Residue frames as qw, qx, qy, qz and C-alpha x, y, z in Angstrom:
[[0.419, 0.480, -0.521, -0.568, 87.59, 63.23, -231.88],
 [0.953, 0.094, 0.106, -0.269, 86.09, 60.01, -233.23],
 [0.640, -0.432, 0.579, 0.260, 88.73, 57.27, -233.33],
 [0.705, 0.406, 0.497, 0.303, 88.17, 56.51, -237.00],
 [0.261, 0.950, 0.065, 0.160, 88.47, 60.19, -237.93],
 [0.386, -0.826, 0.395, 0.112, 91.59, 60.49, -235.76],
 [0.748, -0.123, 0.576, 0.304, 93.12, 57.47, -237.48],
 [0.589, 0.649, 0.369, 0.309, 92.41, 58.85, -240.96],
 [0.000, 0.994, -0.091, 0.058, 93.79, 62.24, -239.93],
 [0.551, -0.631, 0.502, 0.216, 97.00, 60.63, -238.69],
 [0.745, 0.195, 0.542, 0.337, 97.36, 58.57, -241.86],
 [0.400, 0.862, 0.208, 0.233, 96.91, 61.70, -243.95],
 [0.256, -0.924, 0.274, 0.072, 99.51, 63.53, -241.87],
 [0.681, -0.341, 0.571, 0.307, 102.02, 60.74, -242.45],
 [0.656, 0.439, 0.505, 0.349, 101.35, 60.53, -246.19],
 [0.214, 0.959, 0.110, 0.148, 101.34, 64.30, -246.75],
 [0.366, -0.841, 0.373, 0.142, 104.52, 64.79, -244.74],
 [0.728, -0.140, 0.584, 0.330, 106.23, 61.87, -246.44],
 [0.579, 0.692, 0.347, 0.256, 105.35, 63.27, -249.87],
 [0.040, 0.988, -0.130, 0.069, 107.01, 66.59, -249.03],
 [0.527, -0.648, 0.526, 0.161, 110.09, 64.83, -247.63],
 [0.761, 0.169, 0.548, 0.302, 110.37, 62.47, -250.60],
 [0.440, 0.849, 0.215, 0.198, 110.02, 65.45, -252.93],
 [0.073, -0.961, 0.255, -0.073, 112.65, 67.54, -251.18],
 [0.378, -0.649, 0.661, 0.006, 115.12, 64.83, -250.12],
 [0.485, 0.293, -0.773, -0.285, 114.32, 61.78, -252.23],
 [0.885, -0.269, -0.196, -0.325, 112.68, 58.51, -251.21],
 [0.852, 0.057, -0.411, 0.317, 115.94, 56.74, -250.43],
 [0.329, 0.280, -0.401, 0.807, 117.25, 59.60, -248.31],
 [0.494, -0.423, 0.111, -0.751, 114.13, 59.81, -246.16],
 [0.280, 0.043, -0.930, 0.235, 113.93, 57.41, -243.22],
 [0.473, -0.593, -0.633, -0.158, 111.09, 56.33, -240.97],
 [0.461, -0.498, -0.378, 0.630, 112.72, 58.15, -238.00],
 [0.131, 0.010, 0.183, 0.974, 112.88, 61.29, -240.18],
 [0.316, -0.431, -0.559, -0.634, 109.15, 61.06, -240.86],
 [0.537, -0.572, -0.595, 0.173, 108.31, 60.34, -237.21],
 [0.379, -0.315, -0.205, 0.846, 110.33, 63.37, -236.11],
 [0.027, -0.126, -0.317, -0.940, 108.66, 65.64, -238.68],
 [0.462, -0.449, -0.560, -0.521, 105.15, 64.45, -237.73],
 [0.241, -0.421, 0.543, -0.686, 105.84, 64.37, -233.97],
 [0.888, -0.147, -0.205, -0.385, 104.45, 60.85, -233.83],
 [0.547, -0.506, 0.656, -0.117, 105.63, 58.16, -231.46],
 [0.072, 0.287, -0.912, -0.285, 106.98, 54.90, -232.83],
 [0.250, 0.268, 0.902, -0.229, 103.83, 53.10, -231.68],
 [0.408, 0.656, 0.284, -0.568, 101.50, 55.62, -233.29],
 [0.269, 0.591, -0.531, -0.544, 103.43, 55.53, -236.53],
 [0.087, 0.185, -0.958, -0.203, 103.64, 51.75, -236.91],
 [0.409, 0.349, 0.713, -0.450, 99.97, 51.43, -236.02],
 [0.530, 0.687, 0.109, -0.485, 99.26, 52.91, -239.45],
 [0.661, 0.652, -0.357, -0.106, 102.16, 51.80, -241.66],
 [0.952, -0.234, 0.098, 0.174, 104.44, 48.79, -241.42],
 [0.651, -0.197, 0.290, 0.674, 107.25, 50.28, -243.47],
 [0.022, 0.558, -0.183, -0.809, 108.31, 53.07, -245.83],
 [0.055, 0.051, 0.829, 0.555, 107.28, 51.02, -248.86],
 [0.011, 0.625, 0.778, -0.058, 103.65, 51.14, -247.76],
 [0.034, -0.755, -0.175, 0.631, 103.88, 54.90, -247.34],
 [0.106, -0.337, 0.548, 0.758, 105.47, 55.28, -250.77],
 [0.056, 0.319, 0.867, 0.378, 102.62, 53.41, -252.42],
 [0.029, -0.767, -0.581, 0.271, 100.08, 55.62, -250.65],
 [0.107, -0.625, 0.137, 0.761, 101.95, 58.72, -251.78],
 [0.065, -0.062, 0.735, 0.672, 101.74, 57.49, -255.37],
 [0.047, -0.469, -0.858, -0.205, 98.09, 56.45, -255.18],
 [0.148, -0.784, -0.533, 0.281, 96.76, 59.38, -253.12],
 [0.136, -0.800, 0.032, 0.584, 98.92, 62.36, -253.98],
 [0.192, -0.333, 0.611, 0.692, 100.88, 61.86, -257.21],
 [0.179, 0.386, 0.842, 0.332, 97.90, 60.39, -259.04],
 [0.032, 0.837, 0.487, -0.248, 95.72, 63.32, -257.95],
 [0.148, -0.678, 0.226, 0.683, 98.32, 65.83, -259.13],
 [0.172, -0.054, 0.766, 0.617, 98.45, 64.21, -262.57],
 [0.103, 0.593, 0.792, 0.101, 94.66, 64.03, -262.70],
 [0.037, -0.852, -0.311, 0.419, 94.10, 67.63, -261.64],
 [0.154, -0.656, 0.323, 0.664, 96.85, 69.07, -263.82],
 [0.045, 0.304, -0.734, -0.606, 96.47, 67.05, -267.01],
 [0.025, 0.244, 0.953, 0.175, 93.66, 64.51, -267.12],
 [0.107, 0.655, 0.615, -0.426, 90.74, 66.55, -265.77],
 [0.149, 0.629, -0.124, -0.752, 91.38, 69.52, -268.10],
 [0.097, 0.192, -0.801, -0.559, 91.50, 67.15, -271.07],
 [0.003, -0.350, -0.937, 0.003, 88.29, 65.41, -270.02],
 [0.137, 0.575, 0.413, -0.693, 86.33, 68.59, -269.39],
 [0.442, 0.681, 0.528, 0.248, 84.09, 69.89, -272.12],
 [0.316, -0.493, 0.063, 0.808, 86.29, 72.77, -273.15],
 [0.443, 0.836, 0.202, -0.253, 85.38, 75.56, -275.54],
 [0.101, -0.703, 0.561, 0.425, 88.97, 75.53, -276.76],
 [0.845, 0.414, -0.281, -0.189, 89.77, 73.72, -279.96],
 [0.965, -0.182, -0.049, 0.185, 92.15, 70.80, -279.59],
 [0.625, 0.401, -0.188, 0.643, 95.40, 72.62, -280.52],
 [0.144, -0.687, 0.184, -0.688, 94.62, 75.44, -278.10],
 [0.834, -0.494, 0.022, -0.246, 93.72, 72.94, -275.38],
 [0.920, 0.026, -0.133, 0.368, 96.96, 71.01, -275.87],
 [0.379, 0.537, -0.203, 0.725, 99.00, 74.19, -275.83],
 [0.440, -0.683, 0.119, -0.571, 97.25, 75.33, -272.66],
 [0.932, -0.356, -0.044, -0.053, 97.77, 72.00, -270.88],
 [0.883, 0.020, -0.047, 0.466, 101.45, 71.70, -271.73],
 [0.365, 0.473, -0.121, 0.793, 102.43, 75.32, -271.12],
 [0.393, -0.750, -0.091, -0.524, 100.21, 76.72, -268.37],
 [0.847, -0.506, -0.109, 0.125, 101.71, 74.54, -265.63],
 [0.690, 0.159, -0.065, 0.704, 105.21, 75.55, -266.70],
 [0.069, 0.614, 0.042, 0.785, 104.22, 79.20, -266.40],
 [0.582, -0.685, -0.084, -0.429, 102.74, 78.66, -262.94],
 [0.837, -0.112, -0.410, 0.345, 105.64, 76.78, -261.34],
 [0.408, -0.907, 0.105, 0.019, 107.08, 78.26, -258.18],
 [0.209, 0.761, -0.608, 0.089, 110.85, 78.59, -257.81],
 [0.528, -0.341, 0.746, -0.223, 110.79, 75.53, -255.56],
 [0.849, 0.314, 0.391, -0.165, 108.96, 73.47, -258.18],
 [0.576, 0.767, -0.284, -0.014, 111.44, 74.58, -260.83],
 [0.067, -0.683, 0.705, -0.180, 114.33, 73.62, -258.58],
 [0.532, -0.205, 0.783, -0.251, 112.95, 70.24, -257.48],
 [0.200, 0.124, -0.821, -0.520, 111.29, 69.11, -260.72],
 [0.710, -0.174, -0.333, -0.595, 108.29, 66.80, -261.07],
 [0.501, -0.409, 0.657, -0.387, 107.67, 64.66, -257.95],
 [0.930, 0.168, 0.249, -0.213, 106.26, 61.77, -259.98],
 [0.721, 0.622, -0.279, 0.123, 109.12, 61.82, -262.46],
 [0.060, -0.692, 0.636, -0.336, 111.65, 62.12, -259.63],
 [0.715, -0.243, 0.579, -0.308, 110.26, 58.98, -258.01],
 [0.911, 0.401, 0.049, -0.082, 110.23, 57.15, -261.33],
 [0.494, 0.713, -0.441, 0.229, 113.89, 58.03, -261.92],
 [0.223, -0.599, 0.656, -0.401, 114.90, 57.17, -258.37],
 [0.537, -0.158, 0.760, -0.330, 112.99, 53.93, -257.84],
 [0.746, 0.365, -0.131, -0.541, 111.52, 52.80, -261.16],
 [0.702, 0.365, -0.610, -0.053, 114.05, 50.03, -261.70],
 [0.214, 0.317, -0.794, 0.472, 114.87, 49.23, -258.10],
 [0.334, 0.068, 0.692, -0.636, 111.53, 48.97, -256.27],
 [0.059, -0.167, -0.882, -0.437, 109.28, 46.54, -258.10],
 [0.024, -0.586, -0.759, 0.284, 106.22, 47.36, -255.97],
 [0.052, 0.632, 0.094, -0.768, 106.30, 50.95, -257.18],
 [0.108, -0.118, 0.675, 0.721, 106.38, 50.14, -260.87],
 [0.037, 0.508, 0.826, 0.242, 102.66, 49.25, -261.36],
 [0.050, -0.835, -0.448, 0.314, 101.22, 52.34, -259.62],
 [0.159, -0.605, 0.253, 0.738, 103.80, 54.66, -261.24],
 [0.145, 0.047, 0.772, 0.617, 103.11, 53.14, -264.62],
 [0.056, 0.668, 0.742, 0.004, 99.37, 53.60, -264.05],
 [0.074, -0.753, -0.123, 0.642, 99.96, 57.32, -263.53],
 [0.059, -0.406, 0.541, 0.734, 101.61, 57.57, -266.92],
 [0.102, 0.241, 0.902, 0.345, 99.16, 55.20, -268.64],
 [0.074, 0.731, 0.619, -0.277, 96.11, 57.14, -267.42],
 [0.006, -0.731, 0.104, 0.674, 97.59, 60.41, -268.67],
 [0.106, -0.242, 0.748, 0.609, 98.69, 58.88, -271.97],
 [0.172, 0.399, 0.892, 0.123, 95.31, 57.24, -272.59],
 [0.132, 0.821, 0.445, -0.333, 93.24, 60.41, -272.19],
 [0.053, -0.665, 0.321, 0.672, 95.77, 62.38, -274.24],
 [0.156, -0.014, 0.851, 0.502, 95.57, 59.93, -277.14],
 [0.144, 0.617, 0.773, -0.041, 91.78, 60.08, -276.93],
 [0.031, 0.811, 0.148, -0.564, 91.89, 63.90, -276.99],
 [0.065, -0.459, 0.570, 0.679, 94.08, 63.94, -280.10],
 [0.151, 0.241, 0.908, 0.308, 91.82, 61.39, -281.82],
 [0.114, 0.761, 0.586, -0.253, 88.81, 63.56, -281.01],
 [0.033, -0.708, 0.169, 0.685, 90.70, 66.52, -282.46],
 [0.114, -0.125, 0.789, 0.591, 91.09, 64.61, -285.71],
 [0.106, 0.528, 0.839, 0.073, 87.36, 63.89, -285.72],
 [0.023, 0.848, 0.324, -0.419, 86.61, 67.59, -285.13],
 [0.628, 0.625, 0.204, 0.415, 88.94, 68.42, -288.01],
 [0.077, -0.974, 0.183, -0.106, 91.31, 70.62, -286.02],
 [0.490, -0.542, 0.651, 0.205, 94.13, 68.04, -285.88],
 [0.414, 0.476, -0.624, -0.461, 95.57, 66.64, -289.12],
 [0.933, -0.016, 0.015, -0.358, 94.11, 63.24, -289.96],
 [0.830, 0.333, -0.413, 0.171, 97.51, 61.63, -290.61],
 [0.129, -0.670, 0.555, -0.477, 98.89, 62.46, -287.16],
 [0.634, -0.065, -0.756, 0.148, 99.96, 59.40, -285.17],
 [0.489, -0.737, -0.061, -0.464, 98.05, 60.07, -281.94],
 [0.892, -0.396, -0.104, 0.191, 100.10, 57.63, -279.87],
 [0.669, 0.180, -0.052, 0.719, 103.38, 59.14, -281.05],
 [0.007, -0.674, -0.047, -0.738, 102.11, 62.67, -280.47],
 [0.679, -0.685, -0.095, -0.245, 100.98, 61.83, -276.93],
 [0.878, -0.208, -0.089, 0.423, 104.34, 60.22, -276.17],
 [0.466, 0.395, -0.020, 0.791, 106.24, 63.25, -277.45],
 [0.246, -0.739, -0.072, -0.623, 104.12, 65.72, -275.47],
 [0.792, -0.603, -0.069, -0.063, 104.44, 63.82, -272.20],
 [0.859, -0.109, -0.027, 0.500, 108.12, 62.98, -272.54],
 [0.361, 0.524, -0.004, 0.771, 109.15, 66.47, -273.63],
 [0.404, -0.772, -0.039, -0.490, 107.27, 67.99, -270.69],
 [0.855, -0.516, 0.012, 0.058, 108.70, 65.58, -268.14],
 [0.795, 0.153, -0.011, 0.587, 112.17, 65.73, -269.67],
 [0.158, 0.689, -0.023, 0.707, 112.22, 69.51, -269.54],
 [0.584, -0.744, 0.023, -0.325, 111.17, 69.48, -265.90],
 [0.922, -0.285, 0.005, 0.262, 113.90, 67.01, -265.07],
 [0.658, 0.307, 0.007, 0.687, 116.70, 68.81, -266.89],
 [0.070, -0.834, -0.053, -0.544, 115.63, 72.21, -265.52],
 [0.748, -0.652, -0.097, 0.074, 116.79, 71.04, -262.07],
 [0.756, -0.171, 0.076, 0.628, 120.43, 71.58, -263.06],
 [0.288, 0.473, 0.190, 0.811, 119.89, 75.14, -264.32],
 [0.198, -0.447, -0.479, 0.730, 119.33, 78.36, -262.43],
 [0.223, 0.323, -0.105, -0.914, 117.34, 80.18, -265.10],
 [0.647, 0.396, 0.518, -0.395, 114.30, 79.67, -267.33],
 [0.233, 0.528, -0.562, -0.592, 116.03, 79.49, -270.72],
 [0.041, -0.015, 0.988, 0.150, 115.29, 75.77, -270.98],
 [0.269, 0.522, 0.716, -0.377, 111.63, 76.33, -270.18],
 [0.305, 0.686, -0.046, -0.659, 111.42, 79.14, -272.72],
 [0.145, 0.360, -0.792, -0.471, 112.96, 76.92, -275.42],
 [0.139, 0.218, 0.963, -0.077, 110.49, 74.16, -274.51],
 [0.311, 0.619, 0.463, -0.553, 107.53, 76.55, -274.74],
 [0.301, 0.613, -0.362, -0.635, 108.61, 77.73, -278.19],
 [0.070, 0.213, -0.931, -0.288, 109.18, 74.16, -279.38],
 [0.220, 0.346, 0.876, -0.255, 105.86, 72.89, -278.07],
 [0.363, 0.650, 0.175, -0.644, 104.06, 75.77, -279.75],
 [0.277, 0.508, -0.609, -0.542, 105.73, 74.92, -283.08],
 [0.033, -0.032, 0.995, 0.084, 105.01, 71.21, -282.72],
 [0.307, 0.482, 0.712, -0.408, 101.33, 71.68, -281.89],
 [0.367, 0.658, -0.100, -0.650, 101.02, 74.08, -284.81],
 [0.143, 0.388, -0.806, -0.423, 102.59, 71.44, -287.09],
 [0.036, 0.178, 0.983, 0.024, 99.92, 68.84, -286.26],
 [0.264, 0.543, 0.492, -0.627, 97.04, 71.32, -286.42],
 [0.395, 0.535, 0.625, 0.410, 94.79, 72.06, -289.37]]
């Protein structure tokens, strides 16, 4: 195998494995020796690619968490959809809930988990984590504004406030669901989101 390809493959292995371990155990409860053991890498091989866990964490945010947000929320909003804006919003903010595995319900949102765990304590994580939220928020505001222009969202709707409510209610529901063993919370969220989107629609 070409050395460059081998190096990239090893880096990906470390980042992918670290993401799963951070998601399941938390960033602070995952150590470098834990990651080395899980990846079957020697100390020399590991430190050839990353100096410390902070570097890995930033790569997890930039390479994996950002892609999850993009694929799940940003790309569908950017695509030229045949759905009107209310239907598109309802689809975006309910379809992922309906598709969650039991593990995802139990563990919550990996991006939100990292924000809650490290947002105030690891300064280096704040800019990339904030960018995740800002990118999502920006395209959502734009989508709502376009809905107003297409006359399927009420003209007096505060797009920034609506985007904030949609994101925070989704992330909050995912976070709180971690302490429950059933889907009642999700069902209440789905009903509430449907009512809210209907209230801002024409």
